[in-house]
C-alpha positions in Angstrom: 93.0 99.7 279.9 91.1 100.7 283.0 88.4 103.2 283.9 87.8 105.6 286.8 85.8 108.7 287.5 88.1 110.8 285.3 87.4 108.8 282.2 89.1 106.2 280.1 92.8 105.7 281.0 95.3 104.1 278.6 98.9 103.4 279.7 101.7 102.7 277.3 105.3 103.0 278.4 105.7 106.0 280.7 102.9 107.8 278.7 99.3 108.0 279.8 96.2 109.0 277.8 93.0 110.0 279.6 89.9 110.3 277.5 87.0 112.2 279.1 84.2 112.7 276.6 85.5 114.8 273.7 88.8 115.7 275.5 91.9 113.6 275.5 94.9 114.3 277.7 98.3 112.8 276.9 100.6 112.8 279.9 104.3 112.3 279.8 104.6 110.2 282.9 108.2 110.0 284.1 108.3 112.6 286.8 111.4 111.3 288.5 113.3 112.2 285.3 111.4 115.4 284.7 109.6 113.5 282.0 112.7 113.0 279.8 111.5 111.1 276.7 112.9 107.7 275.9 112.8 106.0 272.6 109.9 103.9 273.9 108.0 107.0 274.9 108.5 108.6 271.5 107.0 105.4 270.0 104.1 105.5 272.5 103.3 109.1 271.7 103.0 108.3 268.0 100.9 105.2 268.7 98.5 106.9 271.2 98.1 110.1 269.2 97.4 108.2 266.0 94.8 106.1 267.8 93.1 109.3 269.1 93.1 110.8 265.7 91.1 107.9 264.4 88.4 108.6 267.0 86.0 111.3 265.7 84.4 111.9 269.1 87.8 113.2 270.4 87.8 116.9 269.6 90.6 118.4 271.7 94.0 117.0 272.8 95.9 118.4 275.8 99.6 117.5 276.3 101.0 117.7 279.9 103.9 116.5 281.9 103.4 114.6 285.2 104.6 116.3 288.3 106.4 119.7 288.4 107.7 119.7 284.8 106.5 119.5 281.2 109.5 117.7 279.7 113.3 118.0 280.2 113.9 116.7 276.6 115.2 113.5 275.2 116.7 111.0 277.6 120.4 111.7 277.0 121.5 108.3 278.3 120.1 106.8 275.0 122.2 109.2 272.9 125.7 108.3 273.8 126.4 107.4 270.2 124.1 110.0 268.8 120.5 109.6 267.6 120.7 106.7 265.1 118.4 106.3 262.1 115.8 104.3 264.0 115.7 106.8 266.8 115.3 109.7 264.4 112.5 107.9 262.6 110.5 107.2 265.7 111.1 110.7 267.1 110.0 112.3 263.8 106.9 110.1 263.6 105.8 111.1 267.2 106.1 114.8 266.5 104.4 114.5 263.1 101.5 112.6 264.8 101.0 115.5 267.2 101.3 118.1 264.5 98.8 116.4 262.2 96.2 115.6 264.9 93.0 116.9 263.2 91.6 118.8 266.2 93.0 121.6 268.4 96.0 120.6 270.5 97.2 122.5 273.5 100.5 122.0 275.4 100.0 122.9 279.1 103.5 123.7 280.4 105.0 124.1 283.8 108.6 123.8 285.0 111.2 122.7 282.4 110.4 122.6 278.7 113.7 121.8 277.1 115.0 120.3 273.9 112.6 117.6 272.9 110.0 119.1 275.3 110.1 122.3 273.1 109.7 120.1 270.0 106.6 118.4 271.5 105.2 121.8 272.6 105.7 123.4 269.2 104.1 120.4 267.5 100.9 121.4 269.3 98.6 124.2 268.0 98.7 126.3 271.2 100.9 126.6 274.2 100.0 127.9 277.7 102.5 128.1 280.5 103.1 129.1 284.0 105.1 132.3 284.7 107.8 130.1 286.2 108.3 127.8 283.2 111.7 127.6 281.7 112.5 126.9 278.0 115.6 126.0 276.1 116.7 124.2 273.0 120.1 122.6 273.7 121.6 120.6 270.8 124.7 122.8 270.7 125.5 121.4 274.2 125.6 117.9 272.7 126.8 118.4 269.2 123.4 117.3 267.7 122.1 118.4 264.4 118.5 119.1 265.1 115.6 117.2 263.3 114.4 119.2 260.3 110.7 119.1 261.2 111.4 120.4 264.7 113.6 123.3 263.6 111.1 124.2 260.8 108.3 124.5 263.3 110.5 126.6 265.6 111.4 129.0 262.8 107.7 129.4 261.9 106.8 130.2 265.4 109.6 132.5 266.6 111.4 133.5 263.4 115.0 132.8 262.2 116.8 135.2 264.6 115.2 133.9 267.8 115.7 130.3 266.6 119.4 130.9 266.0 119.8 132.4 269.4 118.1 129.5 271.1 120.0 126.9 269.0 123.4 128.6 269.0 123.6 129.2 272.7 121.4 126.6 274.3 120.5 129.3 276.9 117.4 129.0 279.0 114.7 131.6 278.7 111.9 132.4 281.0 108.2 132.4 280.2 108.1 136.2 279.7 110.6 136.0 277.0 109.0 132.9 275.5 105.8 134.9 275.4 107.5 137.9 273.7 109.0 135.8 270.9 105.9 133.8 270.3 107.1 130.5 271.7 104.1 130.4 274.0 100.6 132.0 273.6 99.7 132.7 277.2 101.4 132.8 280.6 99.6 132.4 284.0 100.2 132.0 287.7 100.9 128.4 288.7 97.6 128.2 290.6 95.6 129.5 287.6 97.1 127.3 284.9 94.7 124.3 285.4 91.6 126.6 285.5 92.8 128.4 282.3 93.3 125.0 280.5 89.8 123.9 281.5 88.4 127.3 280.4 90.2 127.1 277.1 89.0 123.5 276.5 85.4 124.6 277.2 85.7 127.4 274.7 87.1 125.1 272.0 84.3 122.6 272.5 81.7 125.3 272.3 82.9 126.3 268.8 82.5 124.6 265.5 84.8 121.7 265.1 84.4 122.0 261.3 85.7 125.6 261.4 88.6 124.5 263.6 89.5 121.5 261.4 89.3 123.6 258.2 91.3 126.4 259.8 94.0 124.0 260.9 94.3 122.5 257.5 94.4 125.8 255.7 96.8 127.5 258.1 99.2 124.5 257.8 99.0 124.8 254.0 99.7 128.5 254.1 102.7 127.9 256.3 104.0 125.1 254.1 103.1 126.4 250.6 102.4 130.1 251.1 98.8 129.8 250.1 95.7 127.7 250.3 95.2 125.6 247.2 91.9 126.0 245.3 91.2 122.2 245.8 91.5 122.7 249.6 89.2 125.6 249.5 86.6 123.7 247.5 87.0 120.7 249.8 86.1 122.6 252.9 83.4 124.7 251.3 81.7 121.6 250.1 82.1 120.1 253.6 80.5 123.2 255.1 77.6 123.0 252.7 76.9 119.4 253.4 77.4 119.5 257.2 74.5 121.7 258.3 77.0 123.5 260.5 76.1 127.0 259.4 72.3 126.4 259.7 72.8 125.2 263.3 75.2 128.0 264.1 72.9 130.8 262.9 69.8 129.2 264.5 71.7 128.9 267.8 72.8 132.5 267.6 69.3 133.8 266.9 67.8 131.8 269.7 70.6 132.8 272.1 71.3 129.1 272.9 74.4 126.9 272.8 75.0 125.4 269.4 74.6 121.6 268.9 77.2 121.2 266.1 76.3 118.3 263.8 79.6 117.9 262.0 82.1 115.2 263.1 85.3 114.4 261.4 86.0 110.9 260.2 
């Protein structure tokens, strides 16, 4: 581990994590291969994201690719005999670690976002991209049966028809179409993407992390089970009552000042 002016930097395989206060950035750091993900990188993603989830002071997680691309997918050279059981287990654990991170997660996408790159992006809560980004899900080009967790998330985001089109054809789509079908939430000029990511992070940090955590848990439960269970409702209502979050939020609103939110997960 080393430190510089950007914050705490942790390197593990070709994956970097930079922690700057309440914001962590996970960087896929293999730019010469368009950040194609190796088995070691999948394992590093799971390890690093799980470690960040255990740090209550980390409120927001950004996921980026190094260089000109987000991620060109899994490293095909490791799949000559297909993804074996151990590969599938590590791949699954990495994506689930991202999906279950307790705070907001944002994929910041430029260039190629293909195959496993789409799986990483869809495991995040939000996705912002450049106008020039390119998306594709390409298992039909390789004869791969896609992981269940990844295809479920894709169907929830873009629906069954768009999922079938992407999966059946392996065709690339541009950011405009990705925006139309719900694969990304926002599309920006290349020069504006960094500023928009910083702006979005600032907004997320200014809002109640209790509201965000409760919303994430309840939305995930609705998607999974069709409703929020009464026990989940009671859990978060009790947490709200204990936290002092509402008292601070109302006081800050009435005083026209920034809120100093007291609640921290953990």
